[in-house]
BALOBA-1460 file (C-alpha; in Angstrom, 3 decimals):
// residues 381
<rec num="1" residu="x" x="8.101" y="42.470" z="-33.938"/>
<rec num="2" residu="x" x="9.831" y="39.161" z="-33.398"/>
<rec num="3" residu="x" x="6.854" y="37.071" z="-32.363"/>
<rec num="4" residu="x" x="3.703" y="38.598" z="-33.746"/>
<rec num="5" residu="x" x="4.342" y="40.651" z="-36.859"/>
<rec num="6" residu="x" x="7.487" y="40.726" z="-38.992"/>
<rec num="7" residu="x" x="9.870" y="38.145" z="-37.491"/>
<rec num="8" residu="x" x="13.637" y="38.258" z="-37.275"/>
<rec num="9" residu="x" x="14.488" y="38.169" z="-41.016"/>
<rec num="10" residu="x" x="13.054" y="39.804" z="-44.144"/>
<rec num="11" residu="x" x="10.899" y="37.379" z="-46.082"/>
<rec num="12" residu="x" x="9.806" y="36.870" z="-49.655"/>
<rec num="13" residu="x" x="6.110" y="36.439" z="-50.298"/>
<rec num="14" residu="x" x="6.411" y="32.643" z="-50.103"/>
<rec num="15" residu="x" x="8.048" y="32.724" z="-46.674"/>
<rec num="16" residu="x" x="11.594" y="32.135" z="-47.815"/>
<rec num="17" residu="x" x="14.262" y="34.494" z="-46.460"/>
<rec num="18" residu="x" x="15.601" y="37.336" z="-48.523"/>
<rec num="19" residu="x" x="19.392" y="37.459" z="-48.992"/>
<rec num="20" residu="x" x="21.874" y="40.349" z="-49.212"/>
<rec num="21" residu="x" x="24.680" y="40.562" z="-51.795"/>
<rec num="22" residu="x" x="26.787" y="38.212" z="-49.653"/>
<rec num="23" residu="x" x="24.006" y="35.629" z="-49.548"/>
<rec num="24" residu="x" x="23.286" y="36.318" z="-45.882"/>
<rec num="25" residu="x" x="19.849" y="36.600" z="-44.239"/>
<rec num="26" residu="x" x="18.704" y="40.217" z="-43.785"/>
<rec num="27" residu="x" x="17.562" y="41.143" z="-40.299"/>
<rec num="28" residu="x" x="14.237" y="42.956" z="-40.204"/>
<rec num="29" residu="x" x="15.333" y="45.210" z="-37.363"/>
<rec num="30" residu="x" x="18.222" y="46.054" z="-35.033"/>
<rec num="31" residu="x" x="18.700" y="47.517" z="-31.572"/>
<rec num="32" residu="x" x="18.095" y="51.058" z="-32.768"/>
<rec num="33" residu="x" x="14.700" y="49.986" z="-34.106"/>
<rec num="34" residu="x" x="13.912" y="48.372" z="-30.739"/>
<rec num="35" residu="x" x="14.707" y="51.584" z="-28.898"/>
<rec num="36" residu="x" x="12.614" y="53.677" z="-31.300"/>
<rec num="37" residu="x" x="9.662" y="51.354" z="-30.962"/>
<rec num="38" residu="x" x="9.971" y="51.400" z="-27.190"/>
<rec num="39" residu="x" x="9.449" y="55.167" z="-27.276"/>
<rec num="40" residu="x" x="6.045" y="54.614" z="-28.916"/>
<rec num="41" residu="x" x="4.839" y="52.654" z="-25.857"/>
<rec num="42" residu="x" x="6.035" y="55.083" z="-23.193"/>
<rec num="43" residu="x" x="3.248" y="55.895" z="-20.773"/>
<rec num="44" residu="x" x="1.360" y="52.698" z="-21.528"/>
<rec num="45" residu="x" x="-0.214" y="51.174" z="-18.441"/>
<rec num="46" residu="x" x="-3.174" y="49.133" z="-17.240"/>
<rec num="47" residu="x" x="-6.615" y="50.771" z="-17.319"/>
<rec num="48" residu="x" x="-6.822" y="50.408" z="-13.549"/>
<rec num="49" residu="x" x="-5.216" y="48.746" z="-10.591"/>
<rec num="50" residu="x" x="-7.601" y="47.323" z="-8.073"/>
<rec num="51" residu="x" x="-6.112" y="46.659" z="-4.638"/>
<rec num="52" residu="x" x="-2.935" y="45.551" z="-2.916"/>
<rec num="53" residu="x" x="-2.295" y="41.847" z="-2.535"/>
<rec num="54" residu="x" x="-3.024" y="40.408" z="0.908"/>
<rec num="55" residu="x" x="0.649" y="39.652" z="1.330"/>
<rec num="56" residu="x" x="1.477" y="43.366" z="1.497"/>
<rec num="57" residu="x" x="3.772" y="44.315" z="4.364"/>
<rec num="58" residu="x" x="1.061" y="46.671" z="5.651"/>
<rec num="59" residu="x" x="-2.689" y="45.968" z="5.783"/>
<rec num="60" residu="x" x="-3.663" y="47.575" z="2.488"/>
<rec num="61" residu="x" x="-6.273" y="44.990" z="1.602"/>
<rec num="62" residu="x" x="-9.338" y="46.770" z="0.313"/>
<rec num="63" residu="x" x="-7.544" y="50.071" z="0.006"/>
<rec num="64" residu="x" x="-7.296" y="51.754" z="-3.397"/>
<rec num="65" residu="x" x="-3.761" y="51.992" z="-4.646"/>
<rec num="66" residu="x" x="-2.028" y="55.333" z="-4.734"/>
<rec num="67" residu="x" x="1.548" y="55.172" z="-5.860"/>
<rec num="68" residu="x" x="2.069" y="58.792" z="-4.879"/>
<rec num="69" residu="x" x="1.081" y="58.433" z="-1.210"/>
<rec num="70" residu="x" x="3.514" y="58.707" z="1.666"/>
<rec num="71" residu="x" x="4.080" y="54.981" z="2.040"/>
<rec num="72" residu="x" x="7.401" y="53.825" z="0.662"/>
<rec num="73" residu="x" x="7.104" y="51.709" z="-2.461"/>
<rec num="74" residu="x" x="9.554" y="49.318" z="-0.800"/>
<rec num="75" residu="x" x="6.696" y="47.953" z="1.280"/>
<rec num="76" residu="x" x="4.256" y="47.584" z="-1.558"/>
<rec num="77" residu="x" x="3.638" y="44.521" z="-3.646"/>
<rec num="78" residu="x" x="2.395" y="44.151" z="-7.236"/>
<rec num="79" residu="x" x="-1.293" y="45.186" z="-7.452"/>
<rec num="80" residu="x" x="-4.098" y="43.406" z="-9.204"/>
<rec num="81" residu="x" x="-4.160" y="44.628" z="-12.780"/>
<rec num="82" residu="x" x="-7.453" y="45.101" z="-14.629"/>
<rec num="83" residu="x" x="-7.083" y="42.503" z="-17.416"/>
<rec num="84" residu="x" x="-10.606" y="43.004" z="-18.777"/>
<rec num="85" residu="x" x="-10.160" y="46.476" z="-20.286"/>
<rec num="86" residu="x" x="-7.641" y="47.730" z="-22.850"/>
<rec num="87" residu="x" x="-4.482" y="49.411" z="-21.600"/>
<rec num="88" residu="x" x="-4.359" y="53.191" z="-21.625"/>
<rec num="89" residu="x" x="-1.584" y="55.774" z="-22.103"/>
<rec num="90" residu="x" x="-0.693" y="58.265" z="-19.353"/>
<rec num="91" residu="x" x="0.191" y="61.154" z="-21.619"/>
<rec num="92" residu="x" x="2.412" y="62.890" z="-19.120"/>
<rec num="93" residu="x" x="4.809" y="59.965" z="-19.497"/>
<rec num="94" residu="x" x="4.514" y="59.573" z="-23.278"/>
<rec num="95" residu="x" x="7.461" y="60.524" z="-25.496"/>
<rec num="96" residu="x" x="5.955" y="62.952" z="-28.033"/>
<rec num="97" residu="x" x="9.077" y="63.309" z="-30.141"/>
<rec num="98" residu="x" x="9.340" y="62.173" z="-33.789"/>
<rec num="99" residu="x" x="10.241" y="58.543" z="-34.303"/>
<rec num="100" residu="x" x="11.555" y="56.523" z="-37.254"/>
<rec num="101" residu="x" x="12.398" y="52.829" z="-37.646"/>
<rec num="102" residu="x" x="12.576" y="49.866" z="-40.027"/>
<rec num="103" residu="x" x="14.517" y="51.811" z="-42.673"/>
<rec num="104" residu="x" x="11.843" y="54.482" z="-42.847"/>
<rec num="105" residu="x" x="8.899" y="52.086" z="-43.178"/>
<rec num="106" residu="x" x="7.560" y="53.603" z="-39.906"/>
<rec num="107" residu="x" x="7.756" y="57.392" z="-39.587"/>
<rec num="108" residu="x" x="5.962" y="59.240" z="-36.788"/>
<rec num="109" residu="x" x="6.134" y="63.023" z="-36.901"/>
<rec num="110" residu="x" x="5.739" y="63.487" z="-33.188"/>
<rec num="111" residu="x" x="3.286" y="65.580" z="-31.220"/>
<rec num="112" residu="x" x="0.598" y="62.813" z="-31.349"/>
<rec num="113" residu="x" x="-0.903" y="61.200" z="-28.300"/>
<rec num="114" residu="x" x="0.119" y="57.713" z="-27.308"/>
<rec num="115" residu="x" x="-3.003" y="55.852" z="-28.315"/>
<rec num="116" residu="x" x="-2.835" y="57.163" z="-31.879"/>
<rec num="117" residu="x" x="0.871" y="56.310" z="-32.174"/>
<rec num="118" residu="x" x="0.313" y="52.762" z="-30.913"/>
<rec num="119" residu="x" x="-2.496" y="52.207" z="-33.398"/>
<rec num="120" residu="x" x="-0.518" y="53.761" z="-36.258"/>
<rec num="121" residu="x" x="2.535" y="51.620" z="-35.551"/>
<rec num="122" residu="x" x="0.374" y="48.497" z="-35.381"/>
<rec num="123" residu="x" x="-1.088" y="49.241" z="-38.827"/>
<rec num="124" residu="x" x="2.365" y="49.994" z="-40.269"/>
<rec num="125" residu="x" x="3.826" y="46.776" z="-38.899"/>
<rec num="126" residu="x" x="0.942" y="44.847" z="-40.528"/>
<rec num="127" residu="x" x="1.753" y="46.519" z="-43.843"/>
<rec num="128" residu="x" x="5.472" y="45.611" z="-43.649"/>
<rec num="129" residu="x" x="6.408" y="43.294" z="-46.591"/>
<rec num="130" residu="x" x="7.505" y="40.504" z="-44.179"/>
<rec num="131" residu="x" x="4.338" y="40.570" z="-42.073"/>
<rec num="132" residu="x" x="2.034" y="38.749" z="-44.520"/>
<rec num="133" residu="x" x="4.287" y="35.736" z="-45.157"/>
<rec num="134" residu="x" x="5.415" y="35.606" z="-41.539"/>
<rec num="135" residu="x" x="1.848" y="35.517" z="-40.144"/>
<rec num="136" residu="x" x="0.623" y="33.257" z="-42.952"/>
<rec num="137" residu="x" x="3.227" y="30.633" z="-42.132"/>
<rec num="138" residu="x" x="2.448" y="30.781" z="-38.384"/>
<rec num="139" residu="x" x="-1.296" y="30.430" z="-38.900"/>
<rec num="140" residu="x" x="-0.910" y="27.515" z="-41.311"/>
<rec num="141" residu="x" x="1.316" y="25.802" z="-38.835"/>
<rec num="142" residu="x" x="-1.296" y="26.151" z="-36.126"/>
<rec num="143" residu="x" x="-4.321" y="25.196" z="-38.183"/>
<rec num="144" residu="x" x="-3.264" y="22.688" z="-40.872"/>
<rec num="145" residu="x" x="0.310" y="21.501" z="-41.258"/>
<rec num="146" residu="x" x="3.719" y="22.055" z="-39.657"/>
<rec num="147" residu="x" x="5.471" y="22.156" z="-43.023"/>
<rec num="148" residu="x" x="3.489" y="24.210" z="-45.566"/>
<rec num="149" residu="x" x="4.795" y="24.512" z="-49.087"/>
<rec num="150" residu="x" x="6.041" y="27.958" z="-50.327"/>
<rec num="151" residu="x" x="3.050" y="28.046" z="-52.682"/>
<rec num="152" residu="x" x="0.635" y="27.597" z="-49.776"/>
<rec num="153" residu="x" x="2.330" y="30.362" z="-47.752"/>
<rec num="154" residu="x" x="2.350" y="32.717" z="-50.737"/>
<rec num="155" residu="x" x="-1.382" y="32.135" z="-51.419"/>
<rec num="156" residu="x" x="-2.297" y="32.873" z="-47.842"/>
<rec num="157" residu="x" x="0.048" y="35.877" z="-47.656"/>
<rec num="158" residu="x" x="-1.580" y="37.372" z="-50.747"/>
<rec num="159" residu="x" x="-4.984" y="37.198" z="-49.028"/>
<rec num="160" residu="x" x="-3.555" y="38.726" z="-45.859"/>
<rec num="161" residu="x" x="-2.344" y="41.677" z="-47.955"/>
<rec num="162" residu="x" x="-0.999" y="44.924" z="-46.541"/>
<rec num="163" residu="x" x="-4.007" y="45.531" z="-44.238"/>
<rec num="164" residu="x" x="-4.258" y="42.152" z="-42.562"/>
<rec num="165" residu="x" x="-7.557" y="40.809" z="-43.952"/>
<rec num="166" residu="x" x="-8.002" y="37.977" z="-41.399"/>
<rec num="167" residu="x" x="-11.317" y="36.755" z="-42.836"/>
<rec num="168" residu="x" x="-9.806" y="36.232" z="-46.253"/>
<rec num="169" residu="x" x="-6.625" y="34.800" z="-44.701"/>
<rec num="170" residu="x" x="-8.485" y="32.115" z="-42.696"/>
<rec num="171" residu="x" x="-10.694" y="31.242" z="-45.627"/>
<rec num="172" residu="x" x="-7.661" y="30.694" z="-47.840"/>
<rec num="173" residu="x" x="-5.907" y="28.595" z="-45.171"/>
<rec num="174" residu="x" x="-8.904" y="26.278" z="-44.861"/>
<rec num="175" residu="x" x="-9.881" y="26.051" z="-48.527"/>
<rec num="176" residu="x" x="-6.418" y="25.821" z="-50.139"/>
<rec num="177" residu="x" x="-5.754" y="22.385" z="-51.767"/>
<rec num="178" residu="x" x="-3.094" y="21.598" z="-49.137"/>
<rec num="179" residu="x" x="-5.690" y="22.020" z="-46.382"/>
<rec num="180" residu="x" x="-7.279" y="18.770" z="-47.524"/>
<rec num="181" residu="x" x="-4.080" y="16.987" z="-46.433"/>
<rec num="182" residu="x" x="-3.410" y="18.201" z="-42.912"/>
<rec num="183" residu="x" x="-0.534" y="16.720" z="-41.009"/>
<rec num="184" residu="x" x="0.438" y="17.826" z="-37.525"/>
<rec num="185" residu="x" x="0.467" y="16.637" z="-33.936"/>
<rec num="186" residu="x" x="-2.446" y="17.914" z="-31.881"/>
<rec num="187" residu="x" x="-1.427" y="19.876" z="-28.854"/>
<rec num="188" residu="x" x="-2.810" y="18.469" z="-25.587"/>
<rec num="189" residu="x" x="-5.330" y="21.227" z="-25.133"/>
<rec num="190" residu="x" x="-6.789" y="20.566" z="-28.558"/>
<rec num="191" residu="x" x="-7.261" y="16.946" z="-27.569"/>
<rec num="192" residu="x" x="-8.822" y="17.905" z="-24.237"/>
<rec num="193" residu="x" x="-11.166" y="20.373" z="-25.918"/>
<rec num="194" residu="x" x="-12.130" y="17.859" z="-28.604"/>
<rec num="195" residu="x" x="-12.972" y="15.223" z="-26.006"/>
<rec num="196" residu="x" x="-14.992" y="17.678" z="-23.917"/>
<rec num="197" residu="x" x="-17.041" y="18.742" z="-26.928"/>
<rec num="198" residu="x" x="-17.377" y="15.294" z="-28.519"/>
<rec num="199" residu="x" x="-19.099" y="13.840" z="-25.464"/>
<rec num="200" residu="x" x="-20.613" y="17.064" z="-24.136"/>
<rec num="201" residu="x" x="-18.684" y="16.722" z="-20.913"/>
<rec num="202" residu="x" x="-20.275" y="19.327" z="-18.686"/>
<rec num="203" residu="x" x="-21.687" y="20.072" z="-15.224"/>
<rec num="204" residu="x" x="-25.355" y="19.822" z="-14.250"/>
<rec num="205" residu="x" x="-25.585" y="23.611" z="-14.217"/>
<rec num="206" residu="x" x="-23.763" y="23.912" z="-17.524"/>
<rec num="207" residu="x" x="-21.778" y="26.990" z="-16.613"/>
<rec num="208" residu="x" x="-18.385" y="25.630" z="-15.692"/>
<rec num="209" residu="x" x="-15.231" y="27.557" z="-14.979"/>
<rec num="210" residu="x" x="-12.506" y="25.004" z="-15.598"/>
<rec num="211" residu="x" x="-9.588" y="25.304" z="-13.189"/>
<rec num="212" residu="x" x="-7.089" y="23.447" z="-15.358"/>
<rec num="213" residu="x" x="-4.312" y="22.782" z="-12.884"/>
<rec num="214" residu="x" x="-4.712" y="19.014" z="-13.272"/>
<rec num="215" residu="x" x="-4.451" y="19.364" z="-17.059"/>
<rec num="216" residu="x" x="-1.368" y="21.566" z="-16.814"/>
<rec num="217" residu="x" x="0.349" y="19.079" z="-14.487"/>
<rec num="218" residu="x" x="-0.420" y="16.250" z="-16.886"/>
<rec num="219" residu="x" x="0.153" y="17.831" z="-20.321"/>
<rec num="220" residu="x" x="2.463" y="20.788" z="-19.583"/>
<rec num="221" residu="x" x="-0.057" y="23.084" z="-21.271"/>
<rec num="222" residu="x" x="-2.667" y="25.484" z="-19.985"/>
<rec num="223" residu="x" x="-4.070" y="28.715" z="-21.496"/>
<rec num="224" residu="x" x="-2.296" y="31.834" z="-20.312"/>
<rec num="225" residu="x" x="0.394" y="29.751" z="-18.652"/>
<rec num="226" residu="x" x="3.100" y="29.408" z="-21.297"/>
<rec num="227" residu="x" x="6.541" y="29.101" z="-19.635"/>
<rec num="228" residu="x" x="8.089" y="31.755" z="-21.918"/>
<rec num="229" residu="x" x="7.034" y="34.490" z="-24.366"/>
<rec num="230" residu="x" x="7.832" y="31.957" z="-27.139"/>
<rec num="231" residu="x" x="4.728" y="29.917" z="-26.181"/>
<rec num="232" residu="x" x="4.709" y="26.284" z="-25.122"/>
<rec num="233" residu="x" x="7.009" y="25.126" z="-27.957"/>
<rec num="234" residu="x" x="9.250" y="26.675" z="-30.558"/>
<rec num="235" residu="x" x="7.915" y="26.923" z="-34.121"/>
<rec num="236" residu="x" x="11.117" y="25.481" z="-35.568"/>
<rec num="237" residu="x" x="11.408" y="22.522" z="-33.154"/>
<rec num="238" residu="x" x="12.055" y="19.140" z="-34.724"/>
<rec num="239" residu="x" x="12.376" y="15.804" z="-32.902"/>
<rec num="240" residu="x" x="15.372" y="13.605" z="-33.603"/>
<rec num="241" residu="x" x="14.827" y="10.920" z="-36.193"/>
<rec num="242" residu="x" x="13.123" y="10.791" z="-39.588"/>
<rec num="243" residu="x" x="11.523" y="14.237" z="-39.294"/>
<rec num="244" residu="x" x="14.813" y="15.877" z="-38.486"/>
<rec num="245" residu="x" x="16.605" y="14.008" z="-41.263"/>
<rec num="246" residu="x" x="13.997" y="15.124" z="-43.803"/>
<rec num="247" residu="x" x="14.615" y="18.767" z="-42.900"/>
<rec num="248" residu="x" x="11.095" y="19.278" z="-41.582"/>
<rec num="249" residu="x" x="9.769" y="20.600" z="-38.263"/>
<rec num="250" residu="x" x="7.187" y="19.294" z="-35.825"/>
<rec num="251" residu="x" x="6.783" y="22.057" z="-33.179"/>
<rec num="252" residu="x" x="4.148" y="20.357" z="-31.031"/>
<rec num="253" residu="x" x="6.453" y="17.397" z="-30.396"/>
<rec num="254" residu="x" x="8.431" y="19.567" z="-27.983"/>
<rec num="255" residu="x" x="5.583" y="18.898" z="-25.499"/>
<rec num="256" residu="x" x="5.653" y="15.170" z="-26.113"/>
<rec num="257" residu="x" x="8.125" y="13.176" z="-23.999"/>
<rec num="258" residu="x" x="8.160" y="10.029" z="-21.922"/>
<rec num="259" residu="x" x="6.600" y="11.814" z="-18.936"/>
<rec num="260" residu="x" x="3.737" y="13.588" z="-20.755"/>
<rec num="261" residu="x" x="3.036" y="10.557" z="-22.861"/>
<rec num="262" residu="x" x="2.441" y="8.292" z="-19.866"/>
<rec num="263" residu="x" x="0.673" y="11.073" z="-17.995"/>
<rec num="264" residu="x" x="-1.828" y="11.474" z="-20.868"/>
<rec num="265" residu="x" x="-2.680" y="7.762" z="-20.709"/>
<rec num="266" residu="x" x="-3.154" y="7.958" z="-16.961"/>
<rec num="267" residu="x" x="-5.368" y="11.047" z="-17.260"/>
<rec num="268" residu="x" x="-7.577" y="9.412" z="-19.877"/>
<rec num="269" residu="x" x="-7.881" y="6.324" z="-17.658"/>
<rec num="270" residu="x" x="-8.957" y="8.565" z="-14.774"/>
<rec num="271" residu="x" x="-11.403" y="10.321" z="-17.054"/>
<rec num="272" residu="x" x="-13.221" y="7.383" z="-18.514"/>
<rec num="273" residu="x" x="-12.877" y="4.709" z="-15.852"/>
<rec num="274" residu="x" x="-12.568" y="6.792" z="-12.688"/>
<rec num="275" residu="x" x="-15.019" y="9.529" z="-13.774"/>
<rec num="276" residu="x" x="-12.325" y="11.926" z="-12.637"/>
<rec num="277" residu="x" x="-12.946" y="14.625" z="-15.215"/>
<rec num="278" residu="x" x="-11.471" y="18.134" z="-15.109"/>
<rec num="279" residu="x" x="-12.432" y="20.091" z="-12.039"/>
<rec num="280" residu="x" x="-14.636" y="23.142" z="-12.459"/>
<rec num="281" residu="x" x="-16.374" y="25.766" z="-10.394"/>
<rec num="282" residu="x" x="-20.061" y="26.517" z="-10.985"/>
<rec num="283" residu="x" x="-20.143" y="29.319" z="-8.449"/>
<rec num="284" residu="x" x="-19.511" y="33.053" z="-8.995"/>
<rec num="285" residu="x" x="-17.421" y="34.419" z="-6.194"/>
<rec num="286" residu="x" x="-18.411" y="37.646" z="-4.503"/>
<rec num="287" residu="x" x="-14.777" y="38.513" z="-4.327"/>
<rec num="288" residu="x" x="-12.544" y="38.496" z="-7.391"/>
<rec num="289" residu="x" x="-9.445" y="37.938" z="-5.331"/>
<rec num="290" residu="x" x="-10.366" y="35.364" z="-2.679"/>
<rec num="291" residu="x" x="-11.948" y="32.346" z="-4.364"/>
<rec num="292" residu="x" x="-11.961" y="29.415" z="-1.897"/>
<rec num="293" residu="x" x="-14.533" y="27.614" z="-3.996"/>
<rec num="294" residu="x" x="-11.754" y="26.846" z="-6.463"/>
<rec num="295" residu="x" x="-10.205" y="24.396" z="-4.015"/>
<rec num="296" residu="x" x="-10.091" y="21.075" z="-5.806"/>
<rec num="297" residu="x" x="-11.151" y="18.998" z="-2.821"/>
<rec num="298" residu="x" x="-14.223" y="21.136" z="-2.363"/>
<rec num="299" residu="x" x="-15.061" y="20.914" z="-6.066"/>
<rec num="300" residu="x" x="-14.896" y="17.132" z="-6.209"/>
<rec num="301" residu="x" x="-17.136" y="16.862" z="-3.161"/>
<rec num="302" residu="x" x="-19.801" y="19.051" z="-4.753"/>
<rec num="303" residu="x" x="-21.974" y="17.223" z="-7.308"/>
<rec num="304" residu="x" x="-22.729" y="20.504" z="-9.077"/>
<rec num="305" residu="x" x="-19.039" y="20.901" z="-9.846"/>
<rec num="306" residu="x" x="-18.473" y="17.395" z="-11.135"/>
<rec num="307" residu="x" x="-18.103" y="17.022" z="-14.899"/>
<rec num="308" residu="x" x="-20.038" y="14.246" z="-16.630"/>
<rec num="309" residu="x" x="-20.108" y="13.026" z="-20.240"/>
<rec num="310" residu="x" x="-23.286" y="12.517" z="-22.199"/>
<rec num="311" residu="x" x="-22.953" y="8.873" z="-23.280"/>
<rec num="312" residu="x" x="-26.657" y="8.165" z="-23.796"/>
<rec num="313" residu="x" x="-26.268" y="7.335" z="-27.536"/>
<rec num="314" residu="x" x="-23.110" y="5.314" z="-26.958"/>
<rec num="315" residu="x" x="-24.721" y="3.347" z="-24.134"/>
<rec num="316" residu="x" x="-27.627" y="2.527" z="-26.463"/>
<rec num="317" residu="x" x="-25.251" y="1.010" z="-29.048"/>
<rec num="318" residu="x" x="-23.351" y="-0.892" z="-26.329"/>
<rec num="319" residu="x" x="-26.535" y="-2.397" z="-24.848"/>
<rec num="320" residu="x" x="-27.544" y="-3.549" z="-28.336"/>
<rec num="321" residu="x" x="-24.052" y="-5.064" z="-28.696"/>
<rec num="322" residu="x" x="-23.532" y="-3.083" z="-31.918"/>
<rec num="323" residu="x" x="-19.863" y="-2.876" z="-31.175"/>
<rec num="324" residu="x" x="-18.739" y="-2.233" z="-34.752"/>
<rec num="325" residu="x" x="-21.182" y="0.704" z="-35.017"/>
<rec num="326" residu="x" x="-20.068" y="2.048" z="-31.637"/>
<rec num="327" residu="x" x="-16.364" y="1.979" z="-32.555"/>
<rec num="328" residu="x" x="-17.076" y="3.509" z="-35.987"/>
<rec num="329" residu="x" x="-19.164" y="6.257" z="-34.404"/>
<rec num="330" residu="x" x="-16.632" y="7.202" z="-31.738"/>
<rec num="331" residu="x" x="-13.779" y="6.990" z="-34.233"/>
<rec num="332" residu="x" x="-15.599" y="9.354" z="-36.558"/>
<rec num="333" residu="x" x="-16.225" y="11.868" z="-33.770"/>
<rec num="334" residu="x" x="-12.651" y="11.774" z="-32.517"/>
<rec num="335" residu="x" x="-10.530" y="10.911" z="-35.550"/>
<rec num="336" residu="x" x="-12.626" y="12.100" z="-38.482"/>
<rec num="337" residu="x" x="-12.970" y="8.638" z="-39.953"/>
<rec num="338" residu="x" x="-14.918" y="5.495" z="-39.162"/>
<rec num="339" residu="x" x="-11.819" y="3.425" z="-39.952"/>
<rec num="340" residu="x" x="-10.454" y="2.972" z="-36.436"/>
<rec num="341" residu="x" x="-6.856" y="1.866" z="-36.447"/>
<rec num="342" residu="x" x="-7.155" y="0.190" z="-33.033"/>
<rec num="343" residu="x" x="-10.497" y="-1.527" z="-33.741"/>
<rec num="344" residu="x" x="-9.128" y="-5.053" z="-33.282"/>
<rec num="345" residu="x" x="-7.505" y="-4.194" z="-30.013"/>
<rec num="346" residu="x" x="-10.695" y="-2.565" z="-28.760"/>
<rec num="347" residu="x" x="-12.875" y="-5.546" z="-29.708"/>
<rec num="348" residu="x" x="-10.531" y="-7.948" z="-27.994"/>
<rec num="349" residu="x" x="-10.631" y="-5.885" z="-24.809"/>
<rec num="350" residu="x" x="-14.399" y="-5.367" z="-24.643"/>
<rec num="351" residu="x" x="-14.923" y="-9.088" z="-25.298"/>
<rec num="352" residu="x" x="-14.017" y="-9.632" z="-21.623"/>
<rec num="353" residu="x" x="-17.238" y="-7.935" z="-20.370"/>
<rec num="354" residu="x" x="-19.455" y="-7.498" z="-23.447"/>
<rec num="355" residu="x" x="-22.585" y="-7.205" z="-21.308"/>
<rec num="356" residu="x" x="-21.355" y="-4.229" z="-19.326"/>
<rec num="357" residu="x" x="-22.425" y="-1.210" z="-21.336"/>
<rec num="358" residu="x" x="-20.507" y="1.285" z="-19.186"/>
<rec num="359" residu="x" x="-17.321" y="-0.756" z="-19.443"/>
<rec num="360" residu="x" x="-17.684" y="-1.123" z="-23.196"/>
<rec num="361" residu="x" x="-18.204" y="2.610" z="-23.824"/>
<rec num="362" residu="x" x="-15.452" y="3.598" z="-21.434"/>
<rec num="363" residu="x" x="-13.040" y="1.189" z="-23.081"/>
<rec num="364" residu="x" x="-13.750" y="2.453" z="-26.606"/>
<rec num="365" residu="x" x="-13.403" y="6.085" z="-25.520"/>
<rec num="366" residu="x" x="-10.203" y="5.366" z="-23.593"/>
<rec num="367" residu="x" x="-8.437" y="3.315" z="-26.241"/>
<rec num="368" residu="x" x="-9.220" y="5.810" z="-29.021"/>
<rec num="369" residu="x" x="-8.189" y="8.779" z="-26.871"/>
<rec num="370" residu="x" x="-4.734" y="7.280" z="-26.274"/>
<rec num="371" residu="x" x="-4.213" y="6.074" z="-29.843"/>
<rec num="372" residu="x" x="-1.742" y="7.675" z="-32.281"/>
<rec num="373" residu="x" x="-4.605" y="8.123" z="-34.700"/>
<rec num="374" residu="x" x="-6.336" y="10.517" z="-32.325"/>
<rec num="375" residu="x" x="-3.132" y="12.375" z="-31.525"/>
<rec num="376" residu="x" x="-2.363" y="13.241" z="-35.191"/>
<rec num="377" residu="x" x="-4.364" y="15.668" z="-37.275"/>
<rec num="378" residu="x" x="-4.334" y="14.186" z="-40.759"/>
<rec num="379" residu="x" x="-6.531" y="13.644" z="-43.740"/>
<rec num="380" residu="x" x="-9.115" y="10.874" z="-43.351"/>
<rec num="381" residu="x" x="-8.511" y="7.800" z="-45.411"/>
């Protein structure tokens, strides 16, 4: 409820908080509601559990788990959970009593199986009056701007409606007039993904499984590895200075500090000058648990697992010494405009070795990738 549907406080359609007679924010739920909702999910578990970890006190590796066997649970460790299939409800552990929460917005008569109750509660949470503006605001923050206007939030919330029409919601987010003026800091993974796609950075076999540990160590961000349930940064975070004084927020800046800023520059240098691109595995392991081919040293020693960019077009421009065209092209690909803000600095740098096509292309890519213009998502001039 807090993170993915209705939020902590009741909202008006434009995302502003509703007030009680004393002018105070109105909580959307309390502890009683939490307890009632928890009853809905009783009996919920993974679809299957594969095998014990190898670190088990006893040698259970390869043995199907049975929590009701004679072995004390004290000696068992957490099993591998099947993450590829939806969770299921063990009905013998499901609370089949009637349930009511959110001031009667959710009423469950009882006697229903767990799967139907979970689905019904999900639909009712979506239809809660606060859900549309809450989700609208979060999506706009992620896709367009950190500080949407109330009118923008209301327009998107109206499209979301009481049934959660995501297709109409996304269309409104991207076609609303304010979408033509985006303004937000790109998160590191967006920058990484953009660079990988812009230059078709891939392996010879073109079926990579990116490991990502090097990216996480550099940027403090990796899918499925958020440090808390609140994601990598708080939605209301604001850095000290002009943004804070203006009463605005800039959530992604919570990931940006002196360490990650320098680390990003170093990583880009390693990418474009050291050809030390993200490590991947092009093999499919016969065992889902023991995957030695994911060892980084092994990957970098295997040419099939080495990532490479496709710079053929860029090399052509560099060999022809069409430096202005090269900079405009790469700026358009990475920044959405051919007006590169660091063009003068780039031209001064490549003038040292203008005949070295690889150096020229690497320099342009590197200097744009570390520029503020690339880091900020904003409307093209």
